[in-house]
TORDREN-837732 format. One record per residue: y, x, z of N, C-alpha, C, O in turn; residue number from 0. Coordinates in nm, 4 decimals, m for minus. Atoms other than C-alpha are relative to their C-alpha. Last residue first. Layout:
> Y; X; Z; Y; X; Z; Y; X; Z; Y; X; Z; NUM
...
% end
This chain:
> 0.0437; m0.1347; m0.0391; m1.9134; 1.4004; m0.8826; m0.1218; 0.0027; 0.0842; m0.1677; 0.1102; 0.1230; 112
> 0.0731; m0.0691; 0.1067; m1.8701; 1.0707; m1.0726; m0.0503; 0.1376; 0.0418; m0.1367; 0.1931; m0.0261; 111
> 0.1362; m0.0298; m0.0452; m1.7841; 0.8656; m0.7634; m0.0780; 0.0842; m0.1009; m0.1988; 0.1016; m0.0851; 110
> m0.0073; m0.0780; m0.1227; m1.4077; 0.8693; m0.8251; m0.1378; 0.0433; 0.0455; m0.1509; 0.1484; 0.1082; 109
> m0.0481; m0.1334; 0.0320; m1.4545; 0.7609; m1.1863; 0.0036; 0.0889; 0.1247; m0.0256; 0.2083; 0.1173; 108
> 0.1058; m0.0706; 0.0731; m1.6704; 0.4669; m1.0817; 0.0418; 0.1419; m0.0347; m0.0395; 0.2340; m0.0273; 107
> 0.1020; m0.0328; m0.0975; m1.4136; 0.3573; m0.8202; m0.1138; 0.0789; m0.0667; m0.1665; 0.1737; m0.0085; 106
> m0.0447; m0.1152; m0.0770; m1.1407; 0.3798; m1.0819; m0.1075; 0.0426; 0.0986; m0.1331; 0.1619; 0.1154; 105
> m0.0039; m0.1167; 0.0882; m1.3320; 0.1544; m1.3171; 0.0449; 0.1231; 0.0761; m0.0135; 0.2302; 0.0597; 104
> 0.1363; m0.0508; 0.0128; m1.4167; m0.0874; m1.0369; m0.0048; 0.1214; m0.0909; m0.0860; 0.2115; m0.0695; 103
> 0.0402; m0.0603; m0.1280; m1.0490; m0.1252; m0.9553; m0.1394; 0.0595; m0.0088; m0.1629; 0.1706; 0.0388; 102
> m0.0741; m0.1250; m0.0176; m0.9524; m0.1813; m1.3183; m0.0424; 0.0719; 0.1273; m0.0620; 0.1934; 0.1277; 101
> 0.0600; m0.0970; 0.0914; m1.2294; m0.4408; m1.3573; 0.0696; 0.1351; 0.0119; 0.0036; 0.2390; 0.0124; 100
> 0.1269; m0.0411; m0.0617; m1.1039; m0.6211; m1.0446; m0.0701; 0.1029; m0.0879; m0.1277; 0.1989; m0.0369; 99
> m0.0315; m0.0878; m0.1127; m0.7528; m0.6243; m1.1904; m0.1260; 0.0492; 0.0694; m0.1337; 0.1654; 0.1091; 98
> m0.0448; m0.1266; 0.0593; m0.8837; m0.7653; m1.5185; 0.0330; 0.0994; 0.1101; m0.0015; 0.2171; 0.0998; 97
> 0.1148; m0.0837; 0.0386; m1.0830; m1.0297; m1.3286; 0.0398; 0.1330; m0.0637; m0.0337; 0.2311; m0.0520; 96
> 0.0646; m0.0641; m0.1144; m0.7600; m1.1513; m1.1613; m0.1219; 0.0841; m0.0397; m0.1372; 0.1945; 0.0126; 95
> 0.0771; 0.0875; m0.0867; m0.5789; m1.2250; m1.4851; m0.0663; 0.0801; 0.1116; m0.0710; 0.2030; 0.1074; 94
> 0.1437; m0.0032; 0.0288; m0.3126; m1.0043; m1.6320; m0.0732; m0.0911; 0.0990; m0.0230; m0.1207; 0.2074; 93
> 0.0469; 0.1277; 0.0518; 0.0498; m1.1116; m1.6004; m0.1473; m0.0026; m0.0332; m0.1966; m0.1019; m0.0867; 92
> m0.0143; 0.0008; 0.1457; 0.1981; m0.7655; m1.5679; m0.0527; m0.1285; m0.0628; m0.0486; m0.1447; m0.1848; 91
> m0.1418; 0.0076; 0.0355; 0.2597; m0.8147; m1.1963; 0.0206; m0.0017; m0.1512; 0.1234; m0.0496; m0.1992; 90
> m0.0578; 0.1304; m0.0321; m0.1029; m0.9035; m1.1314; 0.1446; m0.0121; m0.0420; 0.1878; m0.1187; m0.0857; 89
> 0.0598; 0.1009; 0.0874; m0.2458; m0.6032; m1.3146; 0.0590; m0.1373; 0.0252; 0.0808; m0.2136; m0.0690; 88
> m0.0524; m0.0213; 0.1352; m0.0022; m0.3680; m1.1449; m0.0554; m0.1052; m0.0961; 0.0171; m0.1583; m0.1803; 87
> m0.1381; 0.0480; m0.0006; m0.0904; m0.5242; m0.8088; 0.0652; 0.0225; m0.1359; 0.1421; m0.0620; m0.1818; 86
> m0.0013; 0.1465; m0.0006; m0.4618; m0.4876; m0.8777; 0.1424; m0.0532; m0.0027; 0.1695; m0.1531; m0.0693; 85
> 0.0438; 0.0482; 0.1319; m0.4195; m0.1226; m0.9772; 0.0030; m0.1525; m0.0066; 0.0471; m0.2095; m0.1064; 84
> m0.1089; m0.0267; 0.0943; m0.2168; m0.0511; m0.6623; m0.0365; m0.0506; m0.1387; 0.0455; m0.1140; m0.2051; 83
> m0.1053; 0.0979; m0.0274; m0.4782; m0.2213; m0.4450; 0.1191; 0.0177; m0.0928; 0.1798; m0.0802; m0.1365; 82
> 0.0464; 0.1257; 0.0604; m0.7466; m0.0122; m0.6159; 0.1002; m0.1121; 0.0253; 0.1205; m0.1980; m0.0605; 81
> m0.0270; m0.0084; 0.1429; m0.5405; 0.2952; m0.5264; m0.0496; m0.1241; m0.0740; 0.0124; m0.1668; m0.1713; 80
> m0.1445; 0.0047; 0.0235; m0.5335; 0.1952; m0.1615; 0.0318; 0.0041; m0.1489; 0.1159; m0.0722; m0.1965; 79
> m0.0442; 0.1380; m0.0235; m0.9062; 0.1135; m0.1534; 0.1499; m0.0120; m0.0270; 0.1940; m0.1105; m0.0862; 78
> 0.0520; 0.0819; 0.1103; m0.9919; 0.4482; m0.3131; 0.0463; m0.1445; 0.0158; 0.0862; m0.2076; m0.0820; 77
> m0.0841; m0.0254; 0.1174; m0.7637; 0.6302; m0.0697; m0.0476; m0.0806; m0.1204; 0.0342; m0.1245; m0.2012; 76
> m0.1328; 0.0577; m0.0174; m0.9292; 0.4676; 0.2278; 0.0881; 0.0197; m0.1212; 0.1614; m0.0708; m0.1607; 75
> 0.0056; 0.1463; m0.0010; m1.2812; 0.5420; 0.1100; 0.1361; m0.0652; 0.0115; 0.1652; m0.1601; m0.0612; 74
> m0.0868; 0.0574; 0.1023; m1.2128; 0.9040; 0.0131; 0.0031; m0.1527; 0.0020; 0.0671; m0.2129; m0.0841; 73
> m0.1189; 0.0528; m0.0649; m1.3460; 1.0594; 0.3325; 0.0933; m0.0702; m0.0981; 0.2082; m0.0985; m0.0642; 72
> m0.0781; 0.0701; 0.1004; m1.6974; 1.1187; 0.2105; 0.1170; m0.0658; 0.0695; 0.1016; m0.1697; 0.1338; 71
> m0.1297; 0.0440; m0.0499; m1.8961; 1.3741; 0.4062; 0.0756; m0.0635; m0.1148; 0.0926; m0.0021; m0.2200; 70
> m0.1153; m0.0370; 0.0813; m2.2629; 1.4385; 0.3581; 0.1290; m0.0439; 0.0661; 0.1287; m0.0980; 0.1767; 69
> m0.0300; m0.1425; m0.0126; m2.5527; 1.4414; 0.6014; 0.1172; 0.0462; m0.0833; 0.1556; 0.1629; m0.0750; 68
> 0.0940; m0.0785; 0.0794; m2.7180; 1.1103; 0.5172; 0.0333; 0.1492; m0.0017; m0.0339; 0.2271; m0.0694; 67
> 0.1322; 0.0037; m0.0642; m2.5378; 0.9407; 0.8046; m0.0996; 0.0863; m0.0766; m0.1877; 0.1478; m0.0165; 66
> m0.0086; m0.0795; m0.1218; m2.1993; 1.0531; 0.6662; m0.1351; 0.0044; 0.0710; m0.1746; 0.1090; 0.1225; 65
> 0.0008; m0.1440; 0.0306; m2.2828; 0.9310; 0.3175; 0.0043; 0.0877; 0.1248; m0.0560; 0.1950; 0.1277; 64
> 0.1245; m0.0436; 0.0620; m2.3860; 0.5890; 0.4559; 0.0005; 0.1472; m0.0421; m0.0969; 0.2167; m0.0136; 63
> 0.1021; m0.0404; m0.0966; m2.0956; 0.5432; 0.6980; m0.1250; 0.0580; m0.0674; m0.1836; 0.1533; m0.0162; 62
> m0.0237; m0.1395; m0.0375; m1.8214; 0.5443; 0.4344; m0.1105; 0.0508; 0.0927; m0.1393; 0.1704; 0.0967; 61
> 0.0123; m0.0838; 0.1189; m1.9519; 0.2261; 0.2724; 0.0206; 0.1475; 0.0298; m0.0420; 0.2326; m0.0334; 60
> 0.1422; m0.0095; 0.0339; m2.0063; 0.0652; 0.6122; m0.0222; 0.0895; m0.1215; m0.1170; 0.1679; m0.1254; 59
> 0.0629; m0.0869; m0.1000; m1.6485; 0.1482; 0.7116; m0.1495; 0.0150; m0.0256; m0.2043; 0.1239; m0.0090; 58
> m0.0370; m0.1385; 0.0328; m1.5187; m0.0011; 0.3877; m0.0667; 0.0969; 0.0961; m0.1172; 0.2013; 0.0549; 57
> 0.0754; m0.0347; 0.1209; m1.7140; m0.3219; 0.4558; 0.0309; 0.1430; m0.0429; m0.0593; 0.2170; m0.0823; 56
> 0.1408; m0.0195; m0.0345; m1.5803; m0.3362; 0.8106; m0.0847; 0.0398; m0.1195; m0.1732; 0.1245; m0.1077; 55
> 0.0081; m0.1298; m0.0676; m1.2215; m0.2835; 0.6939; m0.1448; 0.0298; 0.0396; m0.1891; 0.1443; 0.0313; 54
> m0.0201; m0.1034; 0.1023; m1.2593; m0.5704; 0.4483; m0.0134; 0.1383; 0.0621; m0.0772; 0.2266; 0.0047; 53
> 0.1205; m0.0119; 0.0826; m1.4100; m0.7970; 0.7149; 0.0140; 0.1103; m0.1036; m0.0817; 0.1838; m0.1284; 52
> 0.0694; m0.1242; m0.0302; m1.1264; m0.7313; 0.9612; m0.1240; 0.0208; m0.0855; m0.1845; 0.1278; m0.0799; 51
> m0.0880; m0.1129; 0.0284; m0.8943; m0.9937; 0.8155; m0.0708; 0.1336; 0.0228; m0.0404; 0.2318; m0.0450; 50
> m0.0185; m0.0119; 0.1450; m1.1722; m1.2509; 0.8002; 0.0869; 0.1203; m0.0359; 0.0605; 0.1896; m0.1341; 49
> 0.1251; m0.0519; 0.0566; m1.2674; m1.1877; 1.1644; 0.0128; 0.0183; m0.1511; m0.0358; 0.1176; m0.2053; 48
> 0.0118; m0.1411; m0.0397; m0.9066; m1.2307; 1.2777; m0.1251; 0.0624; m0.0606; m0.1203; 0.1749; m0.1105; 47
> m0.0988; m0.0750; 0.0764; m0.8728; m1.5549; 1.0802; m0.0067; 0.1488; 0.0325; 0.0022; 0.2319; m0.0579; 46
> 0.0549; m0.0111; 0.1348; m1.1960; m1.6895; 1.2292; 0.0950; 0.0799; m0.0886; 0.0502; 0.1595; m0.1711; 45
> 0.1101; m0.0974; m0.0073; m1.0605; m1.6117; 1.5774; m0.0653; 0.0190; m0.1370; m0.1015; 0.1311; m0.1730; 44
> m0.0563; m0.1342; m0.0132; m0.7327; m1.7867; 1.4953; m0.1098; 0.1052; 0.0039; m0.0963; 0.2110; m0.0574; 43
> m0.0631; m0.0363; 0.1272; m0.9069; m2.0984; 1.3645; 0.0596; 0.1405; 0.0051; 0.0522; 0.2143; m0.0931; 42
> 0.1010; m0.0429; 0.0964; m1.1391; m2.1073; 1.6659; 0.0626; 0.0399; m0.1334; 0.0138; 0.1320; m0.1990; 41
> 0.0467; 0.1098; 0.0841; m0.8531; m2.1176; 1.9117; m0.0958; 0.0522; m0.1053; m0.0880; 0.1684; m0.1453; 40
> 0.1453; 0.0185; m0.0065; m0.8401; m1.8307; 2.1611; m0.0501; m0.1217; m0.0780; m0.1638; m0.1647; m0.0590; 39
> 0.0758; m0.1202; 0.0330; m0.4908; m1.7134; 2.0685; m0.1504; m0.0252; m0.0065; m0.2167; 0.0240; m0.0978; 38
> 0.0154; m0.0220; 0.1436; m0.3101; m2.0491; 2.0441; m0.0881; 0.1208; m0.0336; m0.1414; 0.1274; m0.1444; 37
> 0.1138; 0.0705; 0.0599; m0.3691; m2.1614; 2.4021; m0.0247; 0.0371; m0.1449; m0.1356; 0.0172; m0.1944; 36
> 0.0448; 0.1280; m0.0542; m0.1455; m1.9083; 2.5712; m0.1205; m0.0556; m0.0739; m0.2191; 0.0140; m0.0978; 35
> m0.0064; 0.1038; 0.1031; 0.0047; m1.6380; 2.3518; m0.0507; m0.1359; 0.0469; m0.0394; m0.2344; m0.0260; 34
> m0.1286; 0.0027; 0.0690; 0.0895; m1.3864; 2.6247; 0.0130; m0.1177; m0.0970; 0.1189; m0.1801; m0.1043; 33
> m0.1062; 0.0294; m0.0965; m0.2015; m1.4591; 2.8593; 0.1337; m0.0145; m0.0715; 0.2102; m0.1063; m0.0419; 32
> 0.0182; 0.1391; m0.0405; m0.4542; m1.4859; 2.5749; 0.1025; m0.0394; 0.1063; 0.1413; m0.1559; 0.1142; 31
> m0.0471; 0.0898; 0.1060; m0.3127; m1.1679; 2.4249; m0.0178; m0.1471; 0.0385; 0.0654; m0.2306; 0.0028; 30
> m0.1458; m0.0092; 0.0131; m0.3463; m0.9746; 2.7516; 0.0526; m0.0970; m0.1060; 0.1526; m0.1652; m0.0832; 29
> m0.0595; 0.0626; m0.1174; m0.7021; m1.0966; 2.8144; 0.1532; 0.0012; m0.0100; 0.2179; m0.0995; 0.0186; 28
> 0.0228; 0.1442; 0.0144; m0.8106; m1.0133; 2.4600; 0.0637; m0.0739; 0.1173; 0.1256; m0.1786; 0.0983; 27
> m0.0883; 0.0499; 0.1059; m0.6512; m0.6682; 2.4916; m0.0141; m0.1507; m0.0204; 0.0857; m0.2203; m0.0389; 26
> m0.1363; m0.0016; m0.0528; m0.8195; m0.6044; 2.8283; 0.0995; m0.0518; m0.1037; 0.1925; m0.1249; m0.0696; 25
> m0.0135; 0.1130; m0.0920; m1.1557; m0.7153; 2.6860; 0.1402; m0.0072; 0.0594; 0.1943; m0.1162; 0.0780; 24
> 0.0006; 0.1226; 0.0800; m1.1163; m0.4752; 2.3926; 0.0174; m0.1234; 0.0892; 0.0940; m0.2138; 0.0557; 23
> m0.1308; 0.0077; 0.0655; m1.0193; m0.1911; 2.6273; 0.0098; m0.1272; m0.0831; 0.1133; m0.1938; m0.0822; 22
> m0.0979; 0.0331; m0.1027; m1.3246; m0.2601; 2.8465; 0.1405; m0.0114; m0.0595; 0.2173; m0.0993; m0.0204; 21
> 0.0168; 0.1415; m0.0323; m1.5512; m0.2698; 2.5404; 0.1020; m0.0433; 0.1045; 0.1563; m0.1535; 0.0961; 20
> m0.0439; 0.0788; 0.1157; m1.4174; 0.0631; 2.4162; m0.0099; m0.1499; 0.0282; 0.0797; m0.2261; m0.0082; 19
> m0.1461; 0.0012; 0.0092; m1.4450; 0.2204; 2.7629; 0.0496; m0.0841; m0.1176; 0.1494; m0.1547; m0.1037; 18
> m0.0447; 0.1313; 0.0453; m1.8084; 0.1190; 2.8166; 0.1510; m0.0084; m0.0179; 0.2076; m0.1172; m0.0072; 17
> 0.0977; 0.0648; 0.0881; m1.9815; 0.4558; 2.8479; 0.0547; m0.1280; m0.0635; 0.0298; m0.1552; m0.1810; 16
> 0.0148; m0.0795; 0.1218; m1.6874; 0.6511; 2.9887; m0.0910; m0.0699; m0.1004; m0.0642; m0.0679; m0.2205; 15
> m0.1253; 0.0079; 0.0741; m1.6003; 0.3784; 3.2385; m0.0103; 0.0772; m0.1305; 0.0384; 0.0307; m0.2336; 14
> m0.0114; 0.1360; 0.0542; m1.9635; 0.3454; 3.3449; 0.1273; m0.0128; m0.0826; 0.1253; m0.0710; m0.1910; 13
> 0.0988; 0.0130; 0.1074; m2.0013; 0.7240; 3.3820; 0.0110; m0.1375; m0.0651; 0.0057; m0.1490; m0.1876; 12
> m0.0489; m0.0774; 0.1139; m1.6798; 0.7468; 3.5841; m0.0942; m0.0103; m0.1193; m0.0487; m0.0188; m0.2334; 11
> m0.1101; 0.0753; 0.0592; m1.7965; 0.4659; 3.8122; 0.0576; 0.0729; m0.1211; 0.0926; 0.0091; m0.2204; 10
> 0.0596; 0.1127; 0.0705; m2.1278; 0.6445; 3.8713; 0.1079; m0.0840; m0.0687; 0.0891; m0.1302; m0.1813; 9
> 0.0637; m0.0527; 0.1207; m1.9470; 0.9653; 3.9605; m0.0597; m0.1130; m0.0842; m0.0490; m0.1122; m0.2069; 8
> m0.1079; m0.0416; 0.0897; m1.7214; 0.7786; 4.2036; m0.0568; 0.0537; m0.1309; m0.0057; 0.0223; m0.2384; 7
> m0.0559; 0.1232; 0.0548; m2.0211; 0.6044; 4.3621; 0.1124; 0.0321; m0.0993; 0.1256; m0.0344; m0.2021; 6
> 0.0980; 0.0512; 0.0953; m2.1952; 0.9397; 4.4058; 0.0513; m0.1282; m0.0662; 0.0300; m0.1497; m0.1855; 5
> m0.0023; m0.0895; 0.1155; m1.8816; 1.0830; 4.5654; m0.0982; m0.0476; m0.1064; m0.0674; m0.0438; m0.2255; 4
> m0.1193; 0.0320; 0.0773; m1.8487; 0.7801; 4.7948; 0.0110; 0.0894; m0.1235; 0.0613; 0.0456; m0.2269; 3
> 0.0170; 0.1275; 0.0678; m2.2075; 0.8188; 4.9088; 0.1204; m0.0330; m0.0875; 0.1048; m0.0815; m0.1996; 2
> 0.0906; m0.0202; 0.1128; m2.1673; 1.1909; 4.9840; m0.0198; m0.1285; m0.0800; m0.0317; m0.1254; m0.2024; 1
> m0.0690; m0.0804; 0.0994; m1.8619; 1.1255; 5.1983; m0.0864; 0.0171; m0.1250; m0.0387; 0.0053; m0.2379; 0
% end
């Protein structure tokens, strides 16, 4: 009885410690079963990494103020508004660098405090 309780506690600790990795592995397994050969191809994995790169860069940018003791939750809203500025610039016929300049201008104004 005592051994099974210790084993149960150990299993709970492992599940708590590695739950994110276990969920990720379960999702990869489910998608590879559902999509067959197309999910684990190198082109698809590179595409997934490219799509998540922007979110990773934003997360890194938000991480630094939080690690230094501050709080900055405006990262998502800044990215959304920069997307709006870029779309306005693109729909009006402006070139890509103009949209990037607009985004950087807003980002500078948001960081002025």
